[in-house]
C-alpha positions as CSV (number, residue, x, y, z in Angstrom):
1,M,3.1,9.8,-28.1
2,D,0.2,9.4,-30.5
3,L,-1.8,6.3,-30.0
4,H,-3.8,5.0,-33.0
5,F,-6.1,2.4,-31.6
6,G,-7.3,-0.1,-34.3
7,D,-4.3,0.7,-36.6
8,S,-1.7,-0.9,-34.3
9,K,-1.4,-4.6,-33.9
10,P,-0.3,-6.5,-30.8
11,T,3.0,-8.4,-31.0
12,D,3.0,-12.2,-30.4
13,D,4.3,-11.6,-26.9
14,E,1.6,-9.0,-26.1
15,R,-1.1,-11.3,-27.4
16,A,0.3,-14.2,-25.5
17,A,0.4,-12.2,-22.2
18,V,-3.3,-11.2,-22.5
19,D,-4.4,-14.7,-23.6
20,A,-2.5,-16.3,-20.6
21,L,-4.7,-14.2,-18.3
22,L,-8.1,-14.3,-20.2
23,G,-7.8,-17.5,-22.2
24,P,-7.8,-17.7,-26.0
25,P,-10.3,-15.4,-27.8
26,E,-13.4,-17.2,-28.9
27,S,-14.3,-15.1,-31.9
28,S,-13.1,-12.3,-34.2
29,W,-15.0,-9.9,-32.0
30,E,-12.3,-10.6,-29.3
31,G,-9.4,-10.7,-31.7
32,A,-9.4,-14.3,-33.2
33,D,-9.5,-15.1,-36.9
34,R,-12.8,-14.3,-38.5
35,S,-15.2,-17.2,-39.2
36,D,-18.6,-17.3,-41.0
37,A,-20.3,-17.5,-37.6
38,D,-18.8,-14.2,-36.7
39,L,-20.5,-12.5,-39.6
40,R,-24.0,-13.5,-38.3
41,W,-23.8,-12.5,-34.6
42,A,-21.6,-10.7,-32.1
43,R,-20.2,-12.5,-29.1
44,G,-19.0,-11.2,-25.8
45,G,-21.1,-8.1,-25.0
46,R,-22.4,-8.1,-21.5
47,A,-20.3,-11.2,-20.5
48,A,-17.1,-9.4,-21.6
49,R,-18.1,-6.2,-19.9
50,D,-18.6,-8.1,-16.7
51,R,-14.9,-8.9,-16.8
52,R,-13.9,-5.2,-16.7
53,D,-12.3,-5.8,-13.3
54,L,-9.6,-7.8,-15.2
55,L,-8.3,-4.6,-16.9
56,L,-5.7,-3.9,-14.2
57,P,-4.4,-7.5,-14.2
58,G,-4.3,-7.4,-18.0
59,L,-2.2,-4.2,-17.9
60,H,0.1,-6.0,-15.4
61,A,0.3,-9.0,-17.7
62,I,1.4,-6.9,-20.7
63,N,3.8,-4.7,-18.6
64,D,5.4,-7.8,-17.0
65,R,5.9,-9.5,-20.3
66,V,7.2,-6.6,-22.4
67,G,8.1,-3.7,-20.0
68,W,5.6,-1.2,-21.4
69,I,2.1,-1.0,-22.9
70,S,1.9,-0.3,-26.6
71,A,-1.2,0.9,-28.5
72,G,-1.6,-2.5,-30.1
73,A,-1.4,-4.3,-26.8
74,L,-3.9,-1.9,-25.2
75,D,-6.3,-2.2,-28.1
76,Y,-6.2,-6.0,-28.0
77,L,-6.9,-6.0,-24.3
78,C,-9.8,-3.6,-24.8
79,R,-11.3,-5.8,-27.5
80,R,-11.1,-8.8,-25.2
81,L,-12.8,-7.0,-22.3
82,T,-15.1,-4.7,-24.4
83,V,-13.6,-1.6,-22.7
84,P,-13.4,1.7,-24.6
85,P,-9.8,2.3,-25.5
86,A,-9.9,5.9,-24.2
87,E,-11.0,4.7,-20.8
88,A,-8.3,2.0,-20.7
89,Y,-5.7,4.6,-21.7
90,G,-6.8,6.7,-18.8
91,V,-6.3,3.7,-16.5
92,A,-2.9,2.7,-17.9
93,T,-1.6,6.3,-17.5
94,F,-2.9,6.6,-13.9
95,Y,-0.3,4.2,-12.4
96,A,3.4,5.0,-11.9
97,M,4.6,1.5,-12.7
98,F,3.1,1.4,-16.2
99,S,4.4,3.2,-19.3
100,V,2.6,3.8,-22.6
101,R,5.9,5.0,-24.1
102,P,8.6,2.6,-25.3
103,R,11.2,1.9,-22.7
104,P,13.7,-0.9,-22.1
105,S,12.6,-4.2,-20.7
106,T,14.5,-3.6,-17.5
107,V,13.3,-0.8,-15.3
108,L,15.3,0.2,-12.2
109,H,13.2,2.0,-9.6
110,V,15.4,4.0,-7.1
111,C,13.5,5.4,-4.1
112,T,14.0,9.1,-3.6
113,D,11.5,9.6,-0.8
114,L,12.1,10.8,2.7
115,A,14.1,8.0,4.4
116,C,16.1,7.3,1.2
117,T,16.7,11.0,0.6
118,A,18.1,11.3,4.1
119,A,20.3,8.2,3.4
120,G,21.8,9.6,0.2
121,A,19.5,8.7,-2.6
122,A,20.6,11.6,-4.7
123,D,24.2,10.5,-4.7
124,L,23.1,6.9,-5.4
125,C,21.1,8.0,-8.5
126,A,24.0,10.0,-9.8
127,G,26.4,7.1,-9.3
128,I,24.0,4.6,-11.0
129,E,23.4,6.9,-14.0
130,A,27.2,7.1,-14.6
131,R,27.5,3.3,-14.8
132,L,24.3,2.2,-16.4
133,G,24.5,0.9,-19.9
134,P,21.8,0.9,-22.6
135,G,18.8,-1.4,-22.1
136,I,18.1,-0.2,-18.5
137,H,15.7,2.6,-17.6
138,L,16.3,4.4,-14.4
139,E,13.1,5.6,-12.7
140,R,13.2,7.9,-9.6
141,S,10.5,6.4,-7.4
142,P,8.4,7.3,-4.5
143,C,8.7,5.2,-1.3
144,L,9.3,1.5,-2.0
145,G,8.4,0.5,1.6
146,L,12.0,-0.5,2.4
147,C,12.7,2.4,4.8
148,E,14.5,0.3,7.4
149,R,17.1,-0.6,4.7
150,A,17.4,2.8,3.0
151,P,18.4,3.7,0.4
152,A,16.5,1.2,-1.7
153,A,16.1,0.1,-5.3
154,L,13.9,-2.3,-7.1
155,T,14.8,-3.9,-10.5
156,V,12.0,-5.2,-12.7
157,R,13.0,-7.1,-15.8
158,A,10.1,-7.9,-18.2
159,G,9.8,-11.4,-19.7
160,D,8.1,-14.7,-19.1
161,P,8.4,-14.9,-16.2
162,V,9.1,-11.3,-15.0
163,R,12.1,-11.1,-12.8
164,T,12.7,-8.7,-9.9
165,A,15.6,-7.9,-7.6
166,V,15.6,-5.7,-4.5
167,S,18.7,-3.8,-3.4
168,A,18.5,-2.4,0.1
169,P,20.6,-0.9,1.5
170,A,21.6,-0.1,-2.1
171,T,25.1,0.7,-3.2
172,V,26.0,1.8,-6.7
173,R,27.8,-1.5,-7.4
174,D,25.2,-3.9,-6.1
175,T,22.3,-2.0,-7.7
176,V,23.9,-1.9,-11.1
177,L,24.7,-5.6,-10.8
178,A,21.0,-6.3,-9.9
179,A,19.8,-4.3,-12.8
180,T,22.2,-6.0,-15.2
181,A,21.5,-9.6,-13.9
182,P,18.5,-9.8,-11.6
183,D,18.9,-13.5,-11.2
184,S,22.4,-13.0,-9.8
185,A,21.5,-10.4,-7.3
186,P,22.0,-11.2,-3.6
187,E,18.9,-12.6,-1.8
188,E,17.0,-10.2,0.4
189,P,17.7,-10.6,4.1
190,P,15.0,-12.5,6.0
191,P,11.9,-10.5,7.2
192,A,13.1,-10.9,10.8
193,T,15.9,-8.5,10.2
194,A,13.2,-5.8,9.9
195,V,12.0,-6.7,13.4
196,P,14.7,-5.8,16.0
197,Q,12.5,-7.3,18.7
198,A,12.2,-10.7,16.9
199,G,12.0,-13.6,19.3
200,N,10.8,-11.4,22.2
201,P,8.3,-13.5,24.1
202,G,6.2,-10.4,24.9
203,L,5.3,-9.8,21.2
204,T,1.8,-10.5,20.0
205,L,1.4,-9.4,16.3
206,L,5.1,-10.0,15.5
207,A,5.5,-13.1,17.6
208,R,5.9,-15.5,14.7
209,V,8.2,-13.3,12.5
210,G,11.6,-14.9,12.6
211,V,10.3,-17.9,14.6
212,V,8.2,-19.8,12.0
213,D,9.0,-20.7,8.5
214,P,6.8,-18.3,6.5
215,E,6.3,-20.8,3.7
216,S,5.2,-23.7,6.0
217,L,1.6,-24.0,6.9
218,D,2.4,-26.8,9.3
219,D,4.9,-24.6,11.2
220,Y,2.2,-21.9,11.4
221,R,-0.3,-24.2,12.9
222,T,2.3,-25.6,15.3
223,H,2.7,-22.0,16.6
224,G,-1.0,-21.4,17.2
225,G,-2.2,-20.9,13.7
226,Y,-5.9,-21.4,12.9
227,R,-6.9,-21.5,16.6
228,A,-8.7,-18.2,16.1
229,L,-10.6,-19.4,13.1
230,R,-11.8,-22.5,14.9
231,R,-13.0,-20.3,17.8
232,A,-14.8,-18.0,15.3
233,F,-16.7,-21.0,14.0
234,D,-17.6,-22.0,17.6
235,L,-18.9,-18.5,18.3
236,G,-20.8,-17.8,15.1
237,P,-20.6,-14.5,13.1
238,A,-22.6,-12.3,15.5
239,A,-20.5,-13.3,18.5
240,V,-17.3,-12.7,16.6
241,I,-18.4,-9.2,15.8
242,R,-19.3,-8.7,19.5
243,E,-15.8,-9.8,20.5
244,V,-14.2,-7.4,18.0
245,T,-16.4,-4.6,19.2
246,D,-15.8,-5.2,22.9
247,S,-12.1,-5.3,22.3
248,G,-12.1,-1.7,21.3
249,L,-10.1,-2.4,18.1
250,V,-10.0,0.5,15.7
251,G,-8.5,0.7,12.2
252,R,-4.7,0.9,12.1
253,G,-4.4,2.6,8.8
254,G,-4.8,6.1,10.2
255,A,-8.6,6.7,10.2
256,A,-9.0,4.9,13.5
257,F,-12.7,3.8,12.8
258,P,-14.1,1.2,15.2
259,T,-13.6,-2.2,13.4
260,G,-16.6,-3.9,15.1
261,R,-18.9,-1.2,14.0
262,K,-17.7,-1.4,10.4
263,W,-18.2,-5.2,10.4
264,Q,-21.6,-5.0,12.0
265,A,-22.8,-2.4,9.5
266,T,-21.7,-4.6,6.6
267,A,-23.0,-7.8,8.0
268,S,-26.5,-6.3,8.6
269,Q,-26.9,-5.2,4.9
270,P,-29.7,-7.1,3.1
271,D,-28.1,-6.7,-0.3
272,H,-25.8,-9.5,-1.4
273,P,-23.1,-10.5,-2.1
274,H,-20.9,-9.0,0.5
275,Y,-17.2,-8.4,-0.1
276,L,-14.1,-8.2,2.0
277,V,-11.1,-6.1,0.9
278,C,-7.8,-6.1,2.6
279,N,-5.8,-2.9,1.8
280,A,-2.2,-4.0,1.6
281,D,-1.3,-1.0,-0.6
282,E,0.6,0.8,2.1
283,S,2.2,3.6,0.2
284,E,2.6,6.2,3.0
285,P,6.3,7.2,3.0
286,G,8.0,5.6,6.0
287,T,5.4,2.8,6.3
288,F,6.5,-0.9,5.9
289,K,4.8,-2.9,8.7
290,D,2.3,-4.6,6.4
291,R,5.1,-5.8,4.2
292,V,6.9,-7.4,7.1
293,I,3.8,-9.3,8.2
294,M,3.1,-10.6,4.7
295,E,6.7,-11.6,4.2
296,G,7.2,-13.0,7.7
297,D,3.8,-14.4,8.7
298,P,1.6,-14.6,5.6
299,Y,-0.8,-17.3,7.0
300,S,-1.8,-15.0,9.8
301,L,-3.3,-12.6,7.2
302,V,-5.1,-15.5,5.3
303,E,-6.6,-16.7,8.6
304,A,-7.6,-13.2,9.7
305,M,-9.2,-12.4,6.3
306,T,-11.2,-15.7,6.5
307,I,-12.5,-14.7,10.0
308,A,-13.5,-11.3,8.7
309,G,-15.3,-12.8,5.7
310,Y,-17.1,-15.3,7.9
311,A,-18.2,-12.6,10.4
312,T,-19.5,-10.2,7.7
313,G,-21.1,-12.7,5.4
314,A,-18.6,-12.4,2.6
315,H,-17.6,-15.3,0.5
316,H,-15.0,-13.6,-1.6
317,G,-12.1,-11.5,-0.4
318,Y,-9.6,-9.3,-2.3
319,L,-6.1,-8.7,-1.2
320,Y,-5.0,-5.4,-2.9
321,L,-1.2,-5.7,-2.6
322,R,1.4,-3.1,-3.5
323,G,3.0,-3.6,-6.9
324,E,6.4,-2.8,-5.3
325,Y,6.4,-5.8,-3.0
326,P,7.6,-8.8,-5.1
327,R,8.5,-11.0,-2.1
328,A,5.3,-10.3,-0.3
329,L,3.4,-11.2,-3.4
330,A,5.2,-14.5,-3.7
331,R,4.7,-15.3,-0.1
332,M,1.0,-14.5,-0.2
333,E,0.5,-16.5,-3.4
334,H,2.2,-19.5,-1.8
335,A,0.1,-19.2,1.4
336,L,-3.2,-19.0,-0.5
337,T,-2.2,-22.1,-2.6
338,Q,-1.4,-24.1,0.5
339,A,-4.5,-23.0,2.3
340,R,-6.7,-24.1,-0.6
341,A,-4.9,-27.4,-0.8
342,R,-5.6,-28.1,2.9
343,G,-9.2,-27.0,2.9
344,L,-8.6,-23.7,4.7
345,L,-9.9,-21.8,1.7
346,G,-12.5,-22.9,-0.8
347,P,-16.0,-24.2,-0.9
348,D,-16.0,-25.8,2.6
349,V,-13.5,-24.1,5.0
350,L,-12.5,-26.5,7.7
351,G,-15.6,-28.6,6.9
352,Q,-17.8,-26.0,8.4
353,G,-20.0,-25.4,5.3
354,Y,-18.6,-21.9,4.8
355,A,-17.2,-21.0,1.4
356,F,-14.5,-18.4,1.2
357,D,-11.6,-17.6,-1.1
358,I,-9.1,-14.8,-1.6
359,E,-8.0,-13.2,-4.8
360,I,-4.8,-11.1,-5.0
361,R,-5.0,-7.9,-7.0
362,R,-1.7,-6.0,-7.5
363,G,-1.5,-2.3,-7.3
364,A,0.7,-0.5,-9.7
365,G,2.1,2.6,-7.9
366,A,-0.7,5.0,-6.8
367,Y,-0.7,6.3,-3.3
368,I,-4.3,7.4,-3.7
369,C,-5.4,3.8,-3.9
370,G,-4.9,3.6,-0.2
371,E,-8.2,5.4,0.1
372,E,-10.8,2.7,0.3
373,T,-13.2,3.9,-2.5
374,A,-10.2,4.7,-4.8
375,L,-9.1,1.1,-4.2
376,F,-12.6,-0.2,-5.1
377,N,-12.4,1.7,-8.4
378,S,-9.0,0.3,-9.1
379,I,-10.1,-3.3,-8.6
380,E,-13.1,-2.6,-10.8
381,G,-10.9,-1.5,-13.7
382,Y,-11.3,2.2,-13.4
383,R,-9.0,5.0,-12.5
384,G,-8.2,4.9,-8.8
385,E,-10.1,8.1,-8.0
386,P,-12.0,8.4,-4.7
387,R,-15.8,8.4,-4.7
388,S,-18.0,10.9,-2.9
389,K,-19.6,9.6,0.4
390,P,-22.4,8.7,1.2
391,P,-23.2,6.1,0.2
392,F,-20.6,4.5,2.4
393,P,-18.7,1.3,1.5
394,V,-20.7,-0.8,4.1
395,E,-23.8,0.0,1.9
396,K,-22.3,0.3,-1.6
397,G,-18.7,-0.5,-1.9
398,L,-16.9,-2.9,-4.3
399,F,-19.1,-3.6,-7.3
400,G,-21.8,-1.6,-5.7
401,K,-22.2,-4.2,-2.9
402,P,-21.7,-4.0,0.9
403,T,-18.0,-4.1,1.6
404,V,-15.8,-4.2,4.6
405,E,-12.3,-2.8,4.1
406,N,-9.4,-3.1,6.6
407,N,-5.6,-3.0,6.3
408,V,-3.2,-5.8,7.2
409,E,-2.4,-4.7,10.7
410,T,-6.0,-4.2,11.6
411,L,-7.0,-7.7,10.5
412,V,-4.2,-9.6,12.2
413,N,-5.2,-7.9,15.5
414,V,-8.4,-10.0,15.3
415,L,-6.4,-13.2,15.9
416,P,-5.3,-12.4,19.5
417,I,-8.8,-11.0,20.2
418,L,-10.4,-14.4,19.5
419,T,-7.7,-16.5,21.0
420,G,-7.3,-14.5,24.2
421,G,-10.7,-12.9,24.5
422,A,-11.9,-9.3,24.1
423,Q,-11.3,-8.4,27.8
424,A,-7.7,-9.5,27.8
425,Y,-7.1,-7.6,24.6
426,A,-8.8,-4.4,25.9
427,A,-6.6,-4.6,29.0
428,V,-3.6,-3.8,26.8
429,G,-2.9,-0.2,26.0
430,T,-5.2,2.6,27.3
431,E,-9.0,2.9,27.7
432,A,-9.4,4.8,24.5
433,S,-6.6,3.1,22.5
434,T,-6.6,-0.6,23.2
435,G,-4.2,-3.4,22.1
436,P,-0.7,-3.4,20.6
437,K,0.4,-1.1,17.9
438,L,3.1,-1.5,15.2
439,Y,5.5,1.4,14.6
440,C,7.7,1.8,11.5
441,V,10.9,3.4,12.8
442,S,13.5,4.7,10.4
443,G,15.9,7.6,9.8
444,S,18.5,8.6,12.3
445,V,18.4,5.5,14.5
446,E,20.8,2.6,15.0
447,R,18.2,-0.1,14.8
448,P,15.5,0.8,12.3
449,G,12.6,-1.6,11.8
450,V,9.0,-2.5,12.9
451,Y,8.5,-2.3,16.6
452,E,5.5,-3.5,18.6
453,F,4.4,-1.7,21.7
454,P,1.2,-1.4,23.7
455,F,-0.6,1.8,23.1
456,G,0.5,4.4,25.7
457,V,4.3,4.2,25.3
458,T,5.9,7.6,24.7
459,L,7.6,8.6,21.5
460,G,10.9,8.7,23.5
461,D,10.4,5.1,24.6
462,V,10.2,4.0,21.0
463,L,13.2,6.0,19.9
464,R,15.3,4.8,22.8
465,E,14.5,1.2,21.9
466,A,15.6,1.9,18.3
467,G,18.8,3.7,19.4
468,V,18.2,7.3,18.4
469,R,21.4,9.0,17.4
470,D,22.8,12.2,18.9
471,G,21.8,15.5,17.3
472,L,18.1,14.7,16.9
473,R,16.3,17.7,15.4
474,A,12.8,16.5,14.6
475,V,10.6,13.4,14.3
476,L,8.0,12.9,11.6
477,L,4.9,11.1,13.0
478,G,2.4,9.5,10.7
479,G,4.3,9.8,7.5
480,A,4.0,12.5,4.8
481,A,0.3,13.0,5.8
482,G,1.3,13.3,9.5
483,G,3.4,16.1,11.2
484,F,6.7,17.0,12.7
485,V,7.4,17.2,16.4
486,R,10.5,18.7,18.1
487,A,13.3,16.9,19.8
488,D,12.1,18.2,23.1
489,E,8.6,16.7,22.7
490,L,9.5,13.1,23.1
491,D,7.2,12.6,26.0
492,I,4.1,12.6,23.8
493,P,2.1,9.4,24.5
494,L,1.6,7.4,21.4
495,T,-2.2,7.0,21.6
496,F,-4.9,8.4,19.4
497,E,-6.0,10.8,22.2
498,G,-2.4,11.6,23.3
499,T,-1.1,12.6,19.9
500,R,-4.3,14.5,19.1
501,A,-3.9,16.6,22.3
502,A,-0.3,17.3,21.2
503,G,-1.4,18.5,17.8
504,A,0.1,15.4,16.1
505,T,-1.2,12.0,14.9
506,V,-0.3,8.3,15.2
507,G,-1.4,7.9,11.6
508,S,-0.1,4.7,10.1
509,G,2.6,4.3,12.7
510,V,5.5,6.1,11.0
511,V,8.2,7.3,13.4
512,M,10.9,8.9,11.2
513,A,13.8,10.6,13.0
514,F,16.0,13.3,11.5
515,D,19.2,14.7,12.8
516,S,20.8,18.0,12.1
517,T,22.6,16.7,9.0
518,V,19.3,16.4,7.1
519,P,18.2,19.7,5.4
520,L,14.6,20.3,6.5
521,P,13.7,22.5,3.5
522,R,14.7,19.7,1.2
523,L,12.4,17.2,3.1
524,L,9.5,19.6,3.0
525,L,9.9,20.1,-0.7
526,R,10.1,16.3,-1.2
527,I,6.8,16.0,0.7
528,A,5.2,18.6,-1.5
529,E,6.5,16.9,-4.6
530,F,5.1,13.6,-3.4
531,F,1.6,15.0,-2.9
532,R,1.7,16.8,-6.2
533,D,2.6,13.6,-8.0
534,E,0.1,11.4,-6.1
535,S,-2.9,13.7,-6.4
536,C,-5.4,12.0,-8.7
537,G,-6.5,15.4,-10.0
538,Q,-10.2,14.8,-9.5
539,C,-10.9,17.8,-7.3
540,V,-9.7,21.3,-7.8
541,P,-8.5,22.1,-4.2
542,C,-6.1,19.2,-4.2
543,R,-5.1,19.3,-7.9
544,V,-4.3,23.0,-7.8
545,G,-3.3,23.3,-4.2
546,T,-0.6,20.6,-4.2
547,V,1.0,22.4,-7.2
548,R,0.8,25.8,-5.5
549,Q,2.3,24.3,-2.3
550,E,5.3,23.0,-4.1
551,E,5.8,26.3,-6.0
552,A,5.8,28.3,-2.7
553,L,8.2,25.9,-1.1
554,R,10.6,26.1,-4.0
555,R,10.6,29.9,-3.7
556,L,11.2,29.7,0.0
557,G,14.2,27.5,-0.7
558,E,15.7,30.2,-2.9
559,G,16.0,32.6,0.1
560,R,14.5,35.7,-1.5
561,G,14.3,37.7,1.7
562,A,12.1,38.0,4.8
563,A,9.2,39.9,3.1
564,A,8.9,37.4,0.2
565,A,9.1,34.5,2.7
566,A,6.3,36.0,4.8
567,D,4.2,36.3,1.7
568,D,4.8,32.7,0.6
569,I,4.1,31.4,4.1
570,A,0.8,33.3,4.2
571,L,0.0,31.8,0.8
572,L,0.9,28.3,2.0
573,R,-1.5,28.7,5.0
574,E,-4.3,29.9,2.7
575,V,-3.8,27.0,0.2
576,G,-3.5,24.6,3.1
577,R,-6.8,25.6,4.6
578,A,-8.5,25.3,1.2
579,M,-7.1,21.8,0.6
580,R,-8.1,20.7,4.2
581,D,-11.6,22.1,4.0
582,A,-12.6,21.3,0.4
583,S,-10.7,18.2,-0.9
584,I,-12.7,15.1,-1.6
585,C,-10.4,12.7,0.2
586,G,-7.7,12.4,2.8
587,L,-4.9,13.0,0.4
588,G,-5.8,16.7,-0.2
589,Q,-7.0,17.1,3.4
590,T,-3.7,16.1,4.9
591,A,-1.2,17.4,2.2
592,W,-0.5,20.6,4.2
593,N,-0.1,18.9,7.6
594,A,3.6,18.2,7.6
595,V,4.5,21.5,6.1
596,E,2.4,23.4,8.6
597,S,3.9,21.6,11.5
598,A,7.4,22.3,10.3
599,I,6.7,26.0,10.0
600,D,4.9,26.3,13.3
601,R,6.8,23.8,15.5
602,L,10.3,23.7,14.0
603,G,10.5,27.3,12.8
604,A,11.3,26.3,9.2
605,Y,12.3,29.2,7.0
606,E,12.9,31.6,9.9
């Protein structure tokens, strides 16, 4: 599509969507009618450029109102923010949820990733296509974070307001109904249905899911809410960081970096302001634990972010939330509104003289934005491409200032550390892997969902609790960036050190079981397609390597003979090593892991 910036004009709806976010334009330089004053001096300039971080929210505003982003709408948004149109076009085309080509106002996203593929996503898509009428656009989507209810679909109908409907487990009939009339679609089941252990008195992180009303601040406080923040104020920032350090808490997003060290490094930086960023953009196929916490216990995240901000000297926090999580967005927006109204956020939190507030920024479908520096670029209004390190985020992160970044699960672990003490927390789990861990169990099990166990349980323990089905062939640990293990390796202890010794990884907590009915080559090809699609393209090893990996797996799937297969496997190993050694970020460095483990441990293509 040819975009002619400056020639195209925004529609009234497009202009209204942008103005609702930014306010009415003040001069013709921003798109208002020209006046005599505008002929004498320019307005905006530096002040407008300082609002570049509103580019992503502006793109969301247009997409939510109209369903796609036209040249006229993009040009108007660029004038309002003084952003070069070419740069804004690069941002708009970076995200899977946006389109710069005309499309209907209703978009139906059907997940075709690992869990949904195993649950019949291909047949679902075929059935939907046969019944969909005009005015609805079907989009085959990467993981929607609804793996416990696979297959899954998400309907987004543009308008004022935008309307959404989730279908999971999706049937052809229900999905078509949701796409045709989102307001008439059945309500989603409560978050507790994703927690098979709900109500178990031994739970820590999931203790309130299914027990408290997620929309009631009073109910949250009745069940222990804000005790941790009050203790944080009693201790002071330095002592809070010591507690987190002594607890042994490490990041739960996959990197396993010590949380206390990260907080201390940020707090000690002389440059100000400091920022806190919560990464709630969990896009790893098979991962949905953060969604369940935000939907079922949203105030716990608000409290934990406030503690993290207090400890690290930050007065502003950003919650970067997956664009595919409409209910989590609504719950978090409500929780923030209630917390502000009750003095738990704002200029004087709990009357302690500490100012802190949280702003939600919605992602728009980019797995790479789970990498912390790519996430910073996304918030700042740039393409979500990773930055080279050093400098590290604790020195120069968001907006070039010291920044601490943690995911949802990591942050909510801070609450039991402060309420029960570091020693009690460290006594749970093992010496090197302390505390409880959440596992996202899906696939060939009777009771899929989020499970909480202390570090140290075995893979078999988790699968037995979830009711693993007969005929288990393999288990994917850690998601697409993790690796496969065999059905006879279920005694692997789920700790950082235990999985490492076994040549696997805990990763983000994905435990995806596959029985013999699931074709392994199709799964591996889907993983390769995922990484090819999600590579940001910034570095050659990942940009080219993910394409070559997919091509080789397609040839292997054609069964061209043993000699050709051996050549392709050798090529896969060479490409995999290059990606692992030379890629800028973790996406390229781990894109070969699952394929390598399937070849070496499962004998794929033999």
